[in-house]
C-alpha positions in Angstrom: 46.1 94.8 61.9 45.6 91.3 61.3 44.7 89.5 64.7 45.2 86.3 63.7 47.0 84.1 61.0 47.7 80.4 60.4 51.4 79.3 61.0 53.6 77.6 58.5 56.6 77.8 60.4 58.2 77.4 64.0 59.9 81.0 63.4 56.9 83.1 63.3 57.1 86.1 66.1 54.2 88.3 65.4 51.9 86.2 67.5 52.0 85.6 71.5 49.5 83.0 72.0 48.8 80.1 70.1 45.5 77.6 70.0 45.5 74.3 68.5 42.3 74.0 66.5 40.4 70.8 65.6 38.1 70.7 62.8 34.8 68.0 62.7 37.0 66.4 59.2 39.9 65.3 61.6 42.0 68.0 60.4 44.0 70.5 62.6 45.8 73.7 62.4 47.7 76.1 64.6 46.2 79.6 65.3 48.2 82.6 66.6 46.4 85.4 68.3 48.1 88.5 69.6 47.3 88.8 73.3 46.4 92.5 73.2 42.8 92.0 71.8 40.3 93.3 74.2 38.0 90.3 74.3 40.6 87.3 73.4 38.1 84.5 74.2 35.6 85.7 71.5 38.3 86.8 69.3 39.8 83.3 69.2 36.4 81.4 68.5 35.3 84.0 65.7 39.1 83.6 64.1 39.1 79.7 64.4 35.5 79.5 63.1 36.5 81.8 59.7 39.5 79.8 59.2 37.6 76.4 59.4 35.0 78.2 57.1 37.6 78.9 54.5 38.5 75.1 54.4 35.0 74.1 53.8 34.9 72.5 57.3 33.0 73.1 60.7 34.9 74.1 64.0 35.0 71.0 66.4 37.5 72.1 69.5 39.6 75.0 69.9 42.5 74.3 72.9 45.1 76.7 73.8 48.8 76.0 73.7 50.7 76.5 76.8 54.5 77.4 75.7 57.0 75.4 78.0 
């Protein structure tokens, strides 16, 4: 089961928690993570790191997005 994925639309209903990921180049993206992961913080960190590497960039910051 895929634990994380980048979103491309606001209608994505598979993920339960969203994170704003900022890269060293200044680019950013939203990362969706399922809440049922055992070690959520570590999983989010690795997922953001891997996505940054796929974009040939380095991870700068990860911030949770609080749903209103």
